[in-house]
Kinemage of the C-alpha trace (Angstrom):
@kinemage 1
@onewidth
@group {chain A} dominant
@subgroup {mainchain}
@vectorlist {calphas} color= white
{ca met a 1} P -3.725 -33.959 17.559
{ca ala a 2} L -6.564 -36.442 17.951
{ca ala a 3} L -8.987 -33.528 17.786
{ca ile a 4} L -7.464 -32.393 14.484
{ca glu a 5} L -7.737 -35.928 13.118
{ca gly a 6} L -11.403 -35.915 14.072
{ca leu a 7} L -11.876 -32.605 12.262
{ca ile a 8} L -10.168 -34.009 9.158
{ca ala a 9} L -12.488 -37.040 9.249
{ca arg a 10} L -15.464 -34.669 9.177
{ca phe a 11} L -13.969 -32.223 6.668
{ca pro a 12} L -11.550 -34.043 4.323
{ca pro a 13} L -10.375 -30.842 2.508
{ca ala a 14} L -8.800 -29.740 5.800
{ca lys a 15} L -6.263 -32.554 5.402
{ca thr a 16} L -4.964 -31.162 2.110
{ca leu a 17} L -4.760 -27.673 3.578
{ca leu a 18} L -2.864 -28.775 6.697
{ca leu a 19} L -0.508 -31.069 4.780
{ca gly a 20} L 0.361 -28.179 2.478
{ca ile a 21} L 1.168 -26.023 5.499
{ca ala a 22} L 3.272 -28.781 7.045
{ca glu a 23} L 5.276 -29.212 3.838
{ca ala a 24} L 5.858 -25.580 2.886
{ca ser a 25} L 5.402 -23.212 5.847
{ca pro a 26} L 7.369 -23.650 9.082
{ca tyr a 27} L 5.798 -20.441 10.410
{ca leu a 28} L 2.184 -21.522 9.937
{ca phe a 29} L 2.924 -25.079 11.054
{ca asp a 30} L 4.269 -23.726 14.347
{ca leu a 31} L 1.052 -21.727 14.812
{ca val a 32} L -0.983 -24.876 14.149
{ca arg a 33} L 1.156 -27.099 16.366
{ca val a 34} L 1.470 -24.807 19.376
{ca asp a 35} L -2.306 -24.567 19.908
{ca ala a 36} L -4.314 -27.322 18.215
{ca ala a 37} L -7.524 -26.179 19.921
{ca arg a 38} L -7.128 -22.729 18.380
{ca thr a 39} L -6.602 -24.278 14.935
{ca ile a 40} L -9.800 -26.306 15.257
{ca arg a 41} L -11.687 -23.257 16.489
{ca leu a 42} L -10.532 -21.273 13.458
{ca leu a 43} L -11.339 -24.030 10.978
{ca glu a 44} L -14.845 -24.327 12.390
{ca ser a 45} L -15.484 -20.585 12.660
{ca glu a 46} L -17.223 -18.095 10.405
{ca pro a 47} L -14.094 -16.047 9.563
{ca glu a 48} L -15.623 -12.579 9.209
{ca ala a 49} L -17.355 -12.767 12.575
{ca his a 50} L -14.373 -14.424 14.235
{ca leu a 51} L -11.944 -11.722 13.079
{ca ala a 52} L -14.258 -8.945 14.255
{ca arg a 53} L -14.664 -10.649 17.621
{ca leu a 54} L -10.927 -11.225 17.942
{ca ile a 55} L -10.137 -7.555 17.320
{ca glu a 56} L -12.888 -6.385 19.677
{ca asn a 57} L -11.703 -8.655 22.502
{ca ala a 58} L -8.062 -7.610 22.075
{ca cys a 59} L -8.968 -3.910 22.150
{ca arg a 60} L -10.963 -4.471 25.332
{ca asp a 61} L -8.057 -6.373 26.927
{ca val a 62} L -5.619 -3.596 26.047
{ca ser a 63} L -7.963 -1.011 27.518
{ca ala a 64} L -8.104 -2.959 30.784
{ca ala a 65} L -4.382 -3.832 30.895
{ca ser a 66} L -2.429 -2.758 33.953
{ca ser a 67} L 1.057 -2.954 32.447
{ca glu a 68} L 2.912 -2.579 29.180
{ca ala a 69} L 3.765 -6.274 29.271
{ca asp a 70} L 0.056 -7.155 29.376
{ca val a 71} L -0.629 -4.849 26.420
{ca met a 72} L 2.153 -6.458 24.408
{ca ala a 73} L 0.893 -9.943 25.214
{ca ser a 74} L -2.703 -9.120 24.247
{ca leu a 75} L -1.737 -7.534 20.942
{ca arg a 76} L 0.606 -10.396 20.032
{ca arg a 77} L -2.003 -13.042 20.821
{ca met a 78} L -4.430 -11.194 18.568
{ca lys a 79} L -1.846 -10.983 15.780
{ca ser a 80} L -0.853 -14.662 15.872
{ca glu a 81} L -4.461 -15.883 15.832
{ca ala a 82} L -5.428 -13.416 13.115
{ca ala a 83} L -2.358 -14.374 11.060
{ca leu a 84} L -3.383 -18.032 11.146
{ca leu a 85} L -7.025 -17.206 10.376
{ca val a 86} L -6.104 -15.010 7.400
{ca ala a 87} L -3.689 -17.635 6.073
{ca leu a 88} L -6.317 -20.380 6.305
{ca cys a 89} L -8.828 -18.189 4.479
{ca asp a 90} L -6.288 -17.381 1.787
{ca ile a 91} L -4.954 -20.911 1.268
{ca gly a 92} L -8.427 -22.431 1.482
{ca gly a 93} L -9.884 -19.978 -1.033
{ca val a 94} L -12.443 -18.664 1.447
{ca trp a 95} L -11.387 -15.038 0.929
{ca pro a 96} L -10.276 -13.373 -2.323
{ca val a 97} L -6.874 -11.770 -2.179
{ca met a 98} L -8.126 -8.202 -1.690
{ca arg a 99} L -10.291 -9.295 1.242
{ca val a 100} L -7.108 -10.750 2.704
{ca thr a 101} L -5.317 -7.405 2.334
{ca ala a 102} L -8.306 -5.579 3.847
{ca ala a 103} L -8.356 -7.939 6.848
{ca leu a 104} L -4.639 -7.390 7.423
{ca thr a 105} L -5.172 -3.633 7.212
{ca asp a 106} L -8.084 -3.776 9.682
{ca leu a 107} L -5.819 -5.674 12.057
{ca ala a 108} L -3.088 -3.058 11.722
{ca val a 109} L -5.527 -0.186 12.256
{ca ala a 110} L -6.900 -1.764 15.437
{ca ser a 111} L -3.380 -2.458 16.701
{ca val a 112} L -2.219 1.123 16.156
{ca gln a 113} L -5.331 2.625 17.724
{ca ser a 114} L -5.234 0.347 20.782
{ca ala a 115} L -1.521 0.868 21.388
{ca leu a 116} L -1.817 4.633 20.935
{ca arg a 117} L -4.711 4.897 23.367
{ca tyr a 118} L -2.774 2.929 25.965
{ca val a 119} L 0.277 5.190 25.641
{ca leu a 120} L -1.842 8.345 25.879
{ca arg a 121} L -3.739 7.023 28.911
{ca gln a 122} L -0.406 6.346 30.611
{ca glu a 123} L 0.643 9.925 29.947
{ca ala a 124} L -2.692 11.138 31.313
{ca gly a 125} L -2.016 9.129 34.476
{ca arg a 126} L 1.302 10.959 34.856
{ca gly a 127} L -0.475 14.309 34.543
{ca arg a 128} L 1.165 15.246 31.240
{ca leu a 129} L -2.042 14.978 29.215
{ca leu a 130} L -5.462 16.227 30.319
{ca pro a 131} L -8.022 14.504 28.075
{ca pro a 132} L -11.709 15.139 28.788
{ca asn a 133} L -12.454 11.465 28.074
{ca leu a 134} L -9.992 8.744 29.078
{ca asp a 135} L -11.715 6.262 26.792
{ca ser a 136} L -10.639 8.386 23.806
{ca pro a 137} L -7.562 10.279 24.987
{ca glu a 138} L -6.574 11.017 21.389
{ca asp a 139} L -9.519 13.407 20.948
{ca asn a 140} L -8.261 17.019 20.770
{ca ser a 141} L -4.780 15.815 21.695
{ca gly a 142} L -3.265 17.592 18.701
{ca leu a 143} L -1.911 14.258 17.436
{ca thr a 144} L -2.394 13.025 13.865
{ca val a 145} L -1.135 9.599 12.780
{ca leu a 146} L -1.148 8.897 9.047
{ca ala a 147} L -0.971 5.390 7.631
{ca met a 148} L 1.030 5.487 4.415
{ca gly a 149} L 1.770 3.171 1.517
{ca lys a 150} L -0.059 -0.128 1.458
{ca met a 151} L -1.660 0.401 4.853
{ca gly a 152} L -2.936 3.771 3.668
{ca ala a 153} L -4.416 2.099 0.605
{ca gly a 154} L -5.972 -0.732 2.628
{ca glu a 155} L -3.714 -3.234 0.855
{ca leu a 156} L -1.284 -4.602 3.453
{ca asn a 157} L 0.512 -7.766 2.445
{ca tyr a 158} L 0.836 -10.774 4.724
{ca ser a 159} L 4.114 -9.859 6.408
{ca ser a 160} L 4.171 -6.138 5.777
{ca asp a 161} L 5.748 -3.302 7.686
{ca ile a 162} L 3.398 -0.445 8.500
{ca asp a 163} L 4.485 3.028 7.395
{ca leu a 164} L 3.359 5.822 9.716
{ca ile a 165} L 3.832 9.581 9.844
{ca val a 166} L 3.115 11.338 13.144
{ca phe a 167} L 2.224 15.049 13.246
{ca phe a 168} L 1.463 17.102 16.358
{ca asp a 169} L 0.048 20.547 17.006
{ca leu a 170} L 2.413 22.906 18.828
{ca asn a 171} L -0.675 24.268 20.601
{ca ala a 172} L -2.045 20.867 21.575
{ca pro a 173} L -5.240 21.627 23.539
{ca thr a 174} L -5.039 18.836 26.124
{ca leu a 175} L -1.327 19.011 27.019
{ca ala a 176} L -0.579 20.049 30.573
{ca pro a 177} L 0.626 23.693 30.695
{ca asp a 178} L 4.235 22.872 31.613
{ca ile a 179} L 4.764 20.127 29.002
{ca glu a 180} L 6.820 20.806 25.880
{ca pro a 181} L 5.001 19.357 22.830
{ca gln a 182} L 7.930 17.986 20.820
{ca pro a 183} L 9.618 15.763 23.420
{ca phe a 184} L 6.190 14.639 24.626
{ca phe a 185} L 4.934 13.505 21.243
{ca val a 186} L 8.304 12.001 20.312
{ca arg a 187} L 8.052 9.899 23.485
{ca val a 188} L 4.469 8.902 22.609
{ca thr a 189} L 5.543 7.854 19.100
{ca gln a 190} L 8.460 5.829 20.429
{ca gly a 191} L 6.141 4.117 22.908
{ca leu a 192} L 3.675 3.297 20.139
{ca ser a 193} L 6.435 1.803 18.000
{ca arg a 194} L 7.804 -0.243 20.894
{ca leu a 195} L 4.433 -1.771 21.748
{ca leu a 196} L 3.954 -2.922 18.160
{ca ala a 197} L 7.430 -3.798 16.916
{ca gln a 198} L 9.458 -5.058 19.865
{ca arg a 199} L 9.971 -8.815 19.723
{ca thr a 200} L 9.004 -10.785 22.818
{ca gly a 201} L 8.432 -14.449 23.525
{ca asp a 202} L 5.043 -13.995 21.831
{ca gly a 203} L 6.583 -12.492 18.700
{ca tyr a 204} L 5.718 -9.011 17.420
{ca val a 205} L 2.599 -7.251 16.124
{ca phe a 206} L 3.839 -5.157 13.172
{ca arg a 207} L 7.214 -3.782 12.203
{ca val a 208} L 6.884 0.016 12.223
{ca asp a 209} L 8.621 2.272 9.699
{ca leu a 210} L 8.580 5.976 10.586
{ca arg a 211} L 10.810 7.130 7.721
{ca arg a 212} L 8.011 8.453 5.500
{ca arg a 213} L 7.980 11.722 7.418
{ca pro a 214} L 9.473 14.897 5.951
{ca asp a 215} L 13.287 14.788 5.809
{ca pro a 216} L 13.624 11.712 8.074
{ca ser a 217} L 17.414 11.931 8.347
{ca ser a 218} L 17.226 15.214 10.245
{ca thr a 219} L 13.799 15.330 11.907
{ca pro a 220} L 12.453 13.613 15.043
{ca val a 221} L 10.020 10.706 14.734
{ca ala a 222} L 7.110 13.088 15.440
{ca ile a 223} L 7.060 16.399 13.585
{ca ser a 224} L 4.980 19.499 14.238
{ca thr a 225} L 2.254 20.392 11.781
{ca ala a 226} L 3.877 23.811 11.387
{ca ala a 227} L 7.152 22.206 10.265
{ca ala a 228} L 5.254 19.775 8.025
{ca leu a 229} L 3.310 22.610 6.381
{ca his a 230} L 6.525 24.474 5.728
{ca tyr a 231} L 8.139 21.353 4.250
{ca tyr a 232} L 5.247 20.462 1.950
{ca glu a 233} L 4.783 24.056 0.799
{ca arg a 234} L 8.500 24.301 0.007
{ca glu a 235} L 9.246 20.807 -1.268
{ca gly a 236} L 5.904 19.324 -2.313
{ca ala a 237} L 6.365 20.006 -6.017
{ca his a 238} L 9.601 17.995 -5.972
{ca leu a 239} L 8.470 14.960 -3.997
{ca gly a 240} L 7.837 12.818 -7.040
{ca thr a 241} L 11.097 13.820 -8.722
{ca arg a 242} L 13.179 12.814 -5.728
{ca ser a 243} L 11.242 9.793 -4.610
{ca his a 244} L 8.349 8.109 -6.346
{ca asp a 245} L 7.723 6.019 -3.228
{ca gln a 246} L 7.247 9.100 -1.053
{ca gly a 247} L 4.960 10.794 -3.561
{ca ala a 248} L 2.962 7.604 -3.986
{ca ala a 249} L 2.709 7.191 -0.236
{ca leu a 250} L 1.224 10.682 0.063
{ca arg a 251} L -1.388 9.800 -2.507
{ca arg a 252} L -2.253 6.628 -0.597
{ca arg a 253} L -2.388 7.950 2.957
{ca arg a 254} L -5.072 7.077 5.495
{ca lys a 255} L -5.685 9.185 8.572
{ca arg a 256} L -5.742 7.087 11.718
{ca arg a 257} L -6.516 9.673 14.394
{ca arg a 258} L -7.986 13.123 13.892
{ca gly a 259} L -5.905 16.018 15.155
{ca ala a 260} L -6.529 19.738 15.246
{ca asp a 261} L -7.504 21.786 12.185
{ca arg a 262} L -3.872 22.588 11.517
{ca gly a 263} L -3.097 18.877 11.404
{ca asn a 264} L -5.898 18.386 8.918
{ca arg a 265} L -4.453 21.182 6.795
{ca ala a 266} L -1.074 19.419 6.783
{ca val a 267} L -2.810 16.257 5.647
{ca arg a 268} L -4.578 18.041 2.804
{ca leu a 269} L -1.416 19.817 1.714
{ca ala a 270} L 0.605 16.613 1.830
{ca gln a 271} L -1.981 14.894 -0.325
{ca ala a 272} L -2.120 17.752 -2.797
{ca ser a 273} L 1.683 17.725 -3.030
{ca gly a 274} L 1.555 14.155 -4.239
{ca phe a 275} L -0.641 15.180 -7.187
{ca arg a 276} L 1.389 18.140 -8.373
{ca gly a 277} L 2.529 15.984 -11.223
{ca thr a 278} L 3.887 16.662 -14.659
{ca arg a 279} L 4.922 14.464 -17.505
{ca arg a 280} L 8.526 15.536 -17.022
{ca arg a 281} L 8.538 14.208 -13.450
{ca ala a 282} L 6.879 11.001 -14.543
{ca arg a 283} L 9.409 10.548 -17.319
{ca his a 284} L 12.316 11.104 -14.918
{ca glu a 285} L 10.863 8.520 -12.551
{ca ala a 286} L 10.462 6.030 -15.362
{ca ala a 287} L 14.094 6.561 -16.321
{ca asp a 288} L 15.101 5.972 -12.712
{ca ala a 289} L 13.130 2.737 -12.784
{ca asp a 290} L 15.014 1.661 -15.942
{ca val a 291} L 12.091 0.846 -18.177
{ca ser a 292} L 14.460 -0.296 -20.917
{ca arg a 293} L 15.539 -3.418 -19.045
{ca ala a 294} L 15.941 -6.731 -20.807
{ca ser a 295} L 12.695 -8.590 -21.366
{ca glu a 296} L 13.774 -12.125 -20.499
{ca ile a 297} L 12.326 -13.322 -17.185
{ca ala a 298} L 13.473 -16.321 -15.174
{ca val a 299} L 11.151 -18.017 -12.701
{ca glu a 300} L 13.699 -19.127 -10.106
{ca gly a 301} L 14.839 -16.189 -7.992
{ca his a 302} L 12.380 -13.755 -9.568
{ca asn a 303} L 11.161 -10.895 -7.377
{ca val a 304} L 7.408 -10.578 -7.900
{ca lys a 305} L 7.341 -7.088 -6.399
{ca val a 306} L 10.196 -5.141 -8.007
{ca gly a 307} L 11.266 -7.570 -10.735
{ca leu a 308} L 10.248 -7.376 -14.378
{ca gly a 309} L 6.471 -7.402 -14.750
{ca gly a 310} L 6.004 -7.256 -10.989
{ca ile a 311} L 3.598 -5.622 -8.560
{ca arg a 312} L 5.555 -2.371 -8.449
{ca glu a 313} L 5.201 -1.932 -12.210
{ca ile a 314} L 1.411 -2.237 -11.989
{ca glu a 315} L 1.306 0.259 -9.134
{ca phe a 316} L 3.639 2.608 -10.974
{ca phe a 317} L 1.537 2.300 -14.128
{ca ala a 318} L -1.577 3.445 -12.264
{ca gln a 319} L 0.098 5.995 -9.999
{ca thr a 320} L 1.991 7.689 -12.819
{ca gln a 321} L -1.245 8.467 -14.596
{ca gln a 322} L -2.800 9.591 -11.322
{ca leu a 323} L 0.243 11.827 -10.856
{ca ile a 324} L -0.124 13.296 -14.330
{ca ala a 325} L -3.877 13.858 -14.304
{ca gly a 326} L -4.969 13.764 -10.654
{ca gly a 327} L -4.300 17.445 -10.055
{ca arg a 328} L -7.042 18.461 -12.474
{ca asn a 329} L -9.227 15.381 -12.075
{ca pro a 330} L -10.043 14.702 -8.406
{ca glu a 331} L -11.932 11.513 -9.257
{ca leu a 332} L -8.558 9.894 -10.034
{ca arg a 333} L -7.336 10.426 -6.452
{ca val a 334} L -8.184 6.991 -5.139
{ca arg a 335} L -5.959 4.816 -2.977
{ca pro a 336} L -6.390 1.110 -3.835
{ca thr a 337} L -4.589 -0.007 -6.992
{ca leu a 338} L -7.516 -1.939 -8.452
{ca glu a 339} L -9.836 0.985 -7.812
{ca ala a 340} L -7.351 3.303 -9.527
{ca leu a 341} L -7.323 1.053 -12.601
{ca asp a 342} L -11.147 1.016 -12.602
{ca val a 343} L -11.362 4.800 -12.454
{ca leu a 344} L -8.698 5.252 -15.114
{ca ala a 345} L -10.649 2.944 -17.431
{ca ser a 346} L -14.086 4.409 -16.727
{ca ser a 347} L -12.663 7.916 -17.265
{ca asn a 348} L -11.162 6.955 -20.652
{ca trp a 349} L -7.537 7.278 -19.550
{ca ile a 350} L -6.868 3.590 -20.296
{ca thr a 351} L -8.879 0.901 -22.029
{ca phe a 352} L -10.962 -1.650 -20.193
{ca ala a 353} L -8.859 -4.386 -21.783
{ca ala a 354} L -5.705 -2.893 -20.228
{ca arg a 355} L -7.469 -2.606 -16.887
{ca asp a 356} L -8.594 -6.232 -16.983
{ca glu a 357} L -5.141 -7.562 -17.866
{ca leu a 358} L -3.374 -5.519 -15.217
{ca ala a 359} L -6.006 -6.277 -12.561
{ca ala a 360} L -5.754 -10.030 -13.210
{ca ala a 361} L -1.964 -9.852 -12.988
{ca tyr a 362} L -2.124 -7.772 -9.809
{ca ile a 363} L -4.429 -10.249 -8.061
{ca phe a 364} L -2.287 -13.206 -9.127
{ca leu a 365} L 0.988 -11.595 -8.049
{ca arg a 366} L -0.434 -10.508 -4.696
{ca arg a 367} L -1.464 -14.146 -4.057
{ca val a 368} L 2.075 -15.260 -4.874
{ca glu a 369} L 3.503 -12.532 -2.630
{ca his a 370} L 1.317 -13.563 0.308
{ca arg a 371} L 2.164 -17.219 -0.057
{ca leu a 372} L 5.902 -16.421 -0.159
{ca gln a 373} L 5.593 -14.450 3.071
{ca met a 374} L 3.592 -17.181 4.785
{ca val a 375} L 6.542 -19.572 4.541
{ca ala a 376} L 8.551 -17.925 7.328
{ca asp a 377} L 6.719 -14.662 8.186
{ca glu a 378} L 9.331 -12.647 6.318
{ca gln a 379} L 8.775 -9.613 4.124
{ca thr a 380} L 10.137 -11.320 1.049
{ca his a 381} L 8.959 -11.134 -2.538
{ca thr a 382} L 11.489 -13.452 -4.149
{ca leu a 383} L 10.801 -16.941 -5.443
{ca pro a 384} L 13.210 -19.717 -4.406
{ca asp a 385} L 16.462 -20.086 -6.355
{ca glu a 386} L 16.234 -23.833 -6.872
{ca val a 387} L 13.849 -25.676 -9.185
{ca glu a 388} L 12.823 -28.220 -6.551
{ca asp a 389} L 12.030 -25.432 -4.086
{ca val a 390} L 9.848 -23.682 -6.670
{ca glu a 391} L 8.141 -27.036 -7.247
{ca arg a 392} L 7.298 -27.199 -3.538
{ca phe a 393} L 6.153 -23.589 -3.520
{ca ala a 394} L 3.927 -24.215 -6.553
{ca arg a 395} L 2.149 -26.987 -4.638
{ca phe a 396} L 1.724 -24.613 -1.676
{ca leu a 397} L 0.045 -22.190 -4.068
{ca gly a 398} L -2.308 -24.916 -5.257
{ca tyr a 399} L -0.601 -25.927 -8.500
{ca gly a 400} L 0.079 -29.503 -9.511
{ca ser a 401} L 3.541 -28.738 -10.849
{ca arg a 402} L 6.156 -26.046 -11.298
{ca ala a 403} L 5.554 -26.052 -15.052
{ca val a 404} L 1.906 -25.014 -14.759
{ca phe a 405} L 2.744 -22.358 -12.178
{ca ala a 406} L 5.578 -21.017 -14.346
{ca arg a 407} L 3.266 -20.789 -17.351
{ca asp a 408} L 0.748 -18.655 -15.461
{ca leu a 409} L 3.429 -16.567 -13.749
{ca leu a 410} L 5.309 -15.745 -16.935
{ca gly a 411} L 2.065 -15.011 -18.742
{ca his a 412} L 1.130 -12.324 -16.217
{ca leu a 413} L 4.667 -10.934 -15.920
{ca asn a 414} L 4.999 -10.529 -19.681
{ca val a 415} L 1.624 -8.784 -19.943
{ca val a 416} L 2.572 -6.328 -17.199
{ca gln a 417} L 5.988 -5.689 -18.680
{ca ala a 418} L 4.473 -5.022 -22.075
{ca his a 419} L 2.205 -2.315 -20.623
{ca tyr a 420} L 4.839 -0.869 -18.353
{ca ser a 421} L 7.696 -0.709 -20.844
{ca lys a 422} L 5.492 1.299 -23.226
{ca leu a 423} L 4.203 3.661 -20.575
{ca phe a 424} L 6.085 6.609 -22.079
{ca glu a 425} L 6.237 5.536 -25.686
{ca gly a 426} L 3.867 4.306 -28.364
{ca asp a 427} L 0.379 3.450 -27.136
{ca pro a 428} L 0.809 1.954 -23.653
{ca thr a 429} L -2.793 1.050 -22.953
{ca gly a 430} L -4.365 0.694 -26.343
{ca thr a 431} L -5.703 4.225 -26.109
{ca val a 432} L -5.895 4.470 -29.885
{ca lys a 433} L -9.069 2.461 -29.351
{ca leu a 434} L -10.546 5.069 -27.033
{ca pro a 435} L -13.037 7.613 -28.346
{ca ala a 436} L -11.197 10.381 -30.177
{ca val a 437} L -10.386 13.489 -28.159
{ca asp a 438} L -12.883 16.233 -28.994
{ca tyr a 439} L -10.615 19.268 -29.248
{ca ser a 440} L -13.561 21.610 -29.737
{ca ala a 441} L -15.123 20.533 -26.453
{ca gly a 442} L -12.561 22.245 -24.238
{ca ala a 443} L -12.828 21.187 -20.624
{ca val a 444} L -15.862 19.011 -21.373
{ca asp a 445} L -13.360 16.349 -22.517
{ca ala a 446} L -10.923 16.343 -19.602
{ca arg a 447} L -8.184 14.802 -21.712
{ca cys a 448} L -7.829 18.125 -23.541
{ca leu a 449} L -6.552 19.679 -20.331
{ca asn a 450} L -3.664 17.243 -20.081
{ca ile a 451} L -2.294 16.912 -23.605
{ca trp a 452} L 0.215 19.743 -23.814
{ca pro a 453} L 1.273 21.153 -20.402
{ca arg a 454} L 4.437 23.181 -20.522
{ca ser a 455} L 6.464 20.683 -18.530
{ca ala a 456} L 5.889 17.916 -21.074
{ca ser a 457} L 8.799 19.143 -23.186
{ca arg a 458} L 12.420 20.009 -22.638
{ca ser a 459} L 11.604 23.276 -24.347
{ca arg a 460} L 9.115 25.571 -22.664
{ca ser a 461} L 8.472 27.569 -25.814
{ca trp a 462} L 8.095 25.150 -28.733
{ca trp a 463} L 4.371 24.698 -28.259
{ca arg a 464} L 3.737 28.423 -28.401
{ca arg a 465} L 5.004 28.454 -31.978
{ca pro a 466} L 2.228 27.635 -34.475
{ca cys a 467} L 2.603 24.380 -36.363
{ca ser a 468} L 2.153 24.040 -40.095
{ca asn a 469} L -1.550 24.805 -40.035
{ca gly a 470} L -1.534 27.023 -36.976
{ca cys a 471} L -2.745 24.610 -34.321
{ca ala a 472} L -1.057 22.188 -31.948
{ca ala a 473} L -3.949 19.772 -32.433
{ca ser a 474} L -2.680 18.817 -35.870
{ca ile a 475} L 0.476 17.340 -34.329
{ca ala a 476} L -1.597 15.510 -31.753
{ca arg a 477} L -3.897 14.028 -34.377
{ca ser a 478} L -1.114 12.978 -36.705
{ca gly a 479} L 0.954 11.353 -33.973
{ca gly a 480} L 3.982 13.365 -35.050
{ca ser a 481} L 6.422 15.007 -32.683
{ca arg a 482} L 9.248 17.464 -32.748
{ca arg a 483} L 12.667 16.662 -31.422
{ca gly a 484} L 12.510 16.754 -27.615
{ca thr a 485} L 8.717 16.662 -27.467
{ca pro a 486} L 6.380 13.767 -26.753
{ca ser a 487} L 4.359 12.183 -29.517
{ca ser a 488} L 0.612 12.254 -29.058
{ca ser a 489} L 0.471 8.534 -28.448
{ca ser a 490} L 2.883 8.881 -25.525
{ca phe a 491} L 0.296 10.797 -23.535
{ca pro a 492} L -3.044 10.473 -25.234
{ca arg a 493} L -4.913 11.643 -22.189
């Protein structure tokens, strides 16, 4: 500890940072205490270069490892050092919140790739796989691993699970002739999950969730591309209706390893399925999410992810409009939430004022989410139940008091809730301020393509009937609606 005291004498702000960790985060304090030399090294490092070096060294160690135990140890050492580095950069204000999420995603990508290569090399050593290059045994293996959800969007939170889908080609080119593909790739997937998620004396790397695959209750953890193609062709149009999370995950997927052409086709079809959206589906999902909930928000015990005005509402706000319009407008098919808000604003689907408010709330709430998870390395999103505990948490977040933190928190939550609760009524994003839709321009104004699709109404025939002056545009311009049909301000795009 004398070395840390010397560091504090040279860099006084380090004292405030470390005292905050000692008061509020048992998890981070253990990482500091168990290896003081590592803590000093991190505090004195250039974080970008250090993280890149850390990942590179761990990947090299895994490649040279002679046993599964050595692989697990190398990956867990990398994770614990990276976790402390990322936390220090976040708490110290060195990195903005989205750089933090990108660093966590980079760490997850490297972990998955290193673990997968080790498992495949082991199978090559047993003669079950015949790769032309042992340094990249995944090449032409017929295996495709998709990162879904927040990992797919490059937005992992501090203590996040990683959601993966594993596809394999039934005609995998490098499998030995007598090896059955399904049991082989199921075994590979299970080995990958074990290397990352199994808890040892060094902890774990990432918790792995394989339930994003098609029909997870009745399919193995690795599914053939042929079965996936059949599933997405049959069920893709209903993904959003049954599960917004699954549809959103498909729109935010990231390919980790390239498989055969058939695997790539499954990827493209899965992505397209996520954008086969209609207003009816979006309205059903909003009803499922109970947009009519009470507006009063308490600070203590509030869930900043799924509670009123939380992160999920911002994501749903953006993804719903991507779902509605992304099929016809490929430029809306972006993964990161902030990028989606930018594109929606620049394409005149929402106002820049709405984008700015939601983006500011998203950044703030993600900071709160990360700090909550740093306390005990748990995937929690809920603020403490007691006032004194929230007071302590507010100091950990850099606030002088609970009152100031509560003011900022409630301000953002109320702004988000106001946008979200009006998503399917009135004028959710101030679009009355957008340039008027030019109905004579046809497809030149893309919003014309999305105003009156058949699925927007309970009735599939009302819009075919001429209105009072013979054109549907008169209803759209006046803001009127017929019973069972949306008003123009509900979906101005």
